Wavefront OBJ file of the C-alpha trace (Angstrom):
o trace
v -16.140 12.649 0.932
v -13.775 11.286 4.011
v -11.007 9.069 4.223
v -10.321 7.738 7.362
v -6.467 6.256 6.978
v -2.781 6.218 8.565
v 0.196 8.332 7.820
v 2.586 5.739 7.456
v 0.029 2.893 6.536
v 0.879 1.856 2.382
v -2.238 0.848 1.654
v -3.730 4.080 3.344
v -1.113 5.957 0.829
v -2.337 4.437 -2.370
v -5.567 5.533 -1.747
v -4.508 8.555 -1.240
v -2.305 8.249 -4.492
v -5.524 7.522 -6.162
v -7.745 10.766 -4.853
v -4.343 12.860 -6.074
v -4.802 11.316 -9.276
v -8.454 11.880 -9.726
v -7.874 15.727 -8.643
v -10.859 14.884 -5.889
v -11.136 17.131 -2.689
v -11.474 14.993 0.502
v -11.128 15.471 4.163
v -8.176 12.864 5.722
v -9.027 11.735 8.897
v -5.888 10.766 10.675
v -6.179 7.023 12.572
v -3.842 7.083 15.866
v -2.441 3.527 14.938
v -0.698 3.462 18.329
v -3.538 4.667 19.965
v -5.423 1.730 18.899
v -7.923 4.399 17.615
v -9.079 1.711 14.710
v -10.086 -1.399 17.335
v -12.644 0.706 18.515
v -16.666 0.155 18.400
v -17.199 3.433 16.416
v -14.544 2.227 14.188
v -15.859 -0.734 13.611
v -19.256 0.483 12.497
v -17.678 1.749 9.539
v -15.304 -1.447 8.914
v -16.195 -4.518 11.186
v -12.862 -5.738 10.101
v -11.397 -2.866 12.151
v -8.392 -2.131 9.614
v -7.413 0.821 7.775
v -8.161 2.767 5.402
v -12.049 3.195 4.978
v -13.472 6.019 3.070
v -16.913 7.705 3.511
v -18.221 8.882 0.719
v -21.305 10.749 1.906
v -22.208 7.429 3.750
v -20.909 4.824 2.050
v -18.503 2.939 3.927
v -16.171 1.340 1.480
v -12.715 -0.855 3.175
v -9.846 -2.526 1.380
v -7.803 -0.252 0.038
v -8.102 -2.372 -3.987
v -11.553 -1.889 -3.455
v -11.448 1.920 -2.440
v -9.577 2.851 -5.591
v -11.555 0.787 -7.592
v -14.422 2.673 -6.935
v -13.166 5.833 -6.898
v -11.573 5.041 -10.702
v -14.893 3.751 -11.452
v -17.086 6.287 -10.017
v -15.273 9.607 -10.669
v -12.564 8.740 -13.055
v -13.080 11.123 -16.148
v -13.344 9.433 -19.433
v -10.352 7.543 -21.216
v -8.921 7.730 -17.758
v -6.364 5.590 -17.867
v -5.894 4.735 -14.152
v -7.833 2.233 -14.342
v -8.520 1.577 -18.144
v -11.965 0.424 -19.874
v -10.022 -2.001 -22.038
v -10.838 -5.358 -20.657
v -7.998 -7.410 -20.883
v -5.674 -4.300 -19.812
v -7.935 -4.077 -16.667
v -7.563 -7.451 -15.885
v -3.490 -6.969 -16.323
v -4.257 -4.570 -13.776
v -6.444 -6.473 -11.312
v -3.709 -8.929 -11.843
v -1.192 -6.678 -10.260
v -3.485 -5.340 -7.541
v -3.450 -9.429 -6.450
v -0.136 -9.645 -6.872
v 0.545 -6.922 -4.526
v -2.091 -7.673 -1.674
v -1.119 -11.683 -1.888
v 2.460 -12.355 -3.007
v 4.439 -9.342 -2.669
v 3.089 -6.639 -0.242
v 2.486 -9.364 2.342
v 6.054 -10.438 2.411
v 7.753 -7.646 2.492
v 5.416 -5.972 4.857
v 6.289 -9.052 7.371
v 9.778 -8.206 6.692
v 9.972 -4.961 6.902
v 7.312 -3.574 9.303
v 6.505 -6.221 11.834
v 9.425 -6.374 13.529
v 9.913 -2.378 13.757
v 6.054 -2.753 16.040
v 5.807 -6.106 16.942
v 7.821 -9.046 18.571
v 9.192 -10.410 14.978
v 12.582 -10.649 13.346
v 13.732 -10.494 10.445
v 15.311 -13.871 9.390
v 16.712 -15.366 6.303
v 13.636 -16.957 5.691
v 11.414 -13.577 5.335
v 14.263 -12.110 3.624
v 14.204 -15.200 0.914
v 10.472 -14.617 0.632
v 11.374 -10.894 0.119
v 13.691 -11.578 -2.891
v 11.280 -14.138 -4.503
v 8.097 -11.228 -4.234
v 11.133 -8.948 -6.292
v 12.149 -11.677 -8.068
v 8.659 -12.333 -9.519
v 7.782 -9.063 -10.365
v 11.330 -8.205 -11.862
v 9.821 -10.966 -14.290
v 6.343 -9.699 -14.694
v 8.328 -6.213 -15.684
v 10.549 -8.207 -18.021
v 7.590 -9.849 -20.369
v 5.582 -7.195 -20.624
v 8.580 -4.966 -21.171
v 6.288 -1.511 -20.140
v 7.305 1.279 -18.051
v 5.113 0.574 -14.889
v 3.550 -2.684 -13.685
v 0.674 -3.186 -15.878
v 1.498 -0.466 -18.873
v 3.212 2.379 -20.260
v 1.196 4.309 -18.322
v 0.629 4.358 -14.291
v -2.395 2.691 -12.966
v -3.763 2.190 -9.527
v -1.993 -1.030 -9.554
v 1.727 1.444 -9.417
v 0.120 3.049 -6.479
v -0.112 -0.203 -4.506
v 3.170 -1.598 -5.517
v 4.534 1.435 -5.188
v 3.321 1.732 -1.566
v 4.754 -1.456 -0.271
v 7.655 -0.642 -1.952
v 8.646 1.744 0.020
v 8.752 -0.623 3.216
v 12.133 -1.514 1.583
v 13.755 1.533 0.893
v 12.464 2.373 4.502
v 14.609 -0.183 6.094
v 17.293 0.653 3.271
v 16.991 -2.468 1.576
v 19.231 -2.980 -1.891
v 17.193 -2.851 -4.840
v 19.926 -2.611 -7.409
v 19.750 -6.679 -7.988
v 16.627 -6.372 -9.381
v 17.022 -3.749 -12.491
v 13.741 -3.348 -13.700
v 12.225 -3.037 -10.208
v 14.926 -0.200 -9.549
v 14.234 1.040 -12.815
v 9.952 1.578 -11.986
v 10.288 2.648 -8.438
v 12.768 5.339 -9.581
v 10.655 6.518 -12.742
v 7.313 7.287 -10.969
v 9.272 9.237 -8.318
v 10.713 11.561 -10.854
v 7.370 11.427 -13.463
v 4.798 11.827 -10.619
v 6.931 14.212 -7.657
v 3.292 15.100 -5.977
v 2.089 11.563 -6.021
v 5.910 10.806 -4.815
v 5.594 13.345 -2.490
v 1.953 11.247 -0.684
v 4.597 7.733 -0.690
v 7.550 9.576 0.559
v 5.836 10.810 3.629
v 5.221 7.632 4.542
v 7.891 5.910 3.916
v 9.966 8.786 6.119
v 8.091 7.875 9.175
v 8.604 4.150 8.830
v 12.296 5.006 8.445
v 11.539 6.842 11.655
v 10.115 3.743 13.515
v 13.462 1.843 12.079
v 15.530 3.431 14.176
v 13.348 4.399 17.365
v 10.854 1.726 17.597
v 7.560 2.659 19.471
v 6.789 0.451 22.451
v 3.784 -1.491 21.070
v 4.174 -4.627 23.024
v 0.460 -5.104 23.973
v -1.187 -4.251 20.773
v -3.714 -6.605 19.483
v -3.247 -6.462 15.777
v -3.153 -9.697 13.852
v 0.951 -9.289 13.211
v 1.167 -9.479 17.201
v 2.068 -13.436 17.798
v 0.250 -13.274 21.280
v -3.003 -11.465 19.642
v -5.979 -11.494 21.672
v -9.275 -13.124 19.500
v -12.196 -10.682 20.265
v -15.357 -13.216 21.108
l 1 2 3 4 5 6 7 8 9 10 11 12 13 14 15 16 17 18 19 20 21 22 23 24 25 26 27 28 29 30 31 32 33 34 35 36 37 38 39 40 41 42 43 44 45 46 47 48 49 50 51 52 53 54 55 56 57 58 59 60 61 62 63 64 65 66 67 68 69 70 71 72 73 74 75 76 77 78 79 80 81 82 83 84 85 86 87 88 89 90 91 92 93 94 95 96 97 98 99 100 101 102 103 104 105 106 107 108 109 110 111 112 113 114 115 116 117 118 119 120 121 122 123 124 125 126 127 128 129 130 131 132 133 134 135 136 137 138 139 140 141 142 143 144 145 146 147 148 149 150 151 152 153 154 155 156 157 158 159 160 161 162 163 164 165 166 167 168 169 170 171 172 173 174 175 176 177 178 179 180 181 182 183 184 185 186 187 188 189 190 191 192 193 194 195 196 197 198 199 200 201 202 203 204 205 206 207 208 209 210 211 212 213 214 215 216 217 218 219 220 221 222 223 224 225 226 227 228 229 230 231 232
């Protein structure tokens, strides 16, 4: 099994945490984002979207971090594994949190934290408001569920996705204290799963380093870039 990943990419980090939690052996292949290795035709043979990460499970290529995490759990998790629970209702809640992260939580966080580091974007009151809105909704979910983790009292792959998004805020020194339940959830994960946090933290530290010393990627062809060229 091979995982094509980028060392500071939140989706890649979420998949790596899943592999670690499942105690699976795999080959980690670093994709050089700055060198545009994900934009090559060879990479497109694995993933026509030319996005990271991609899983190669003995010739079966799978992209999209959520699909990868679900696949790994469905195929390789031991019986009664709580990472992706079998209960229809509990699994539905995990899936909802994964969708929430993808469409409502990570998107504004990434636009506010990552895009200004790597591309010609600025942090604005509007981008900040979108992040605050996402955090307020997450705070509400945690309050209503009354659980330790995002979808219950056991950690799940939904937490891996949400943790990997939240590290982007820590990397830019964003204050989570106005969101006490989110802050507690984040701190609890660090304390209870230090080996998994080590994976997330490695990416967070890289993002933080880029925050203070941004790379020159002004010509990068990427969905975030305002002058992105559409390939025919």
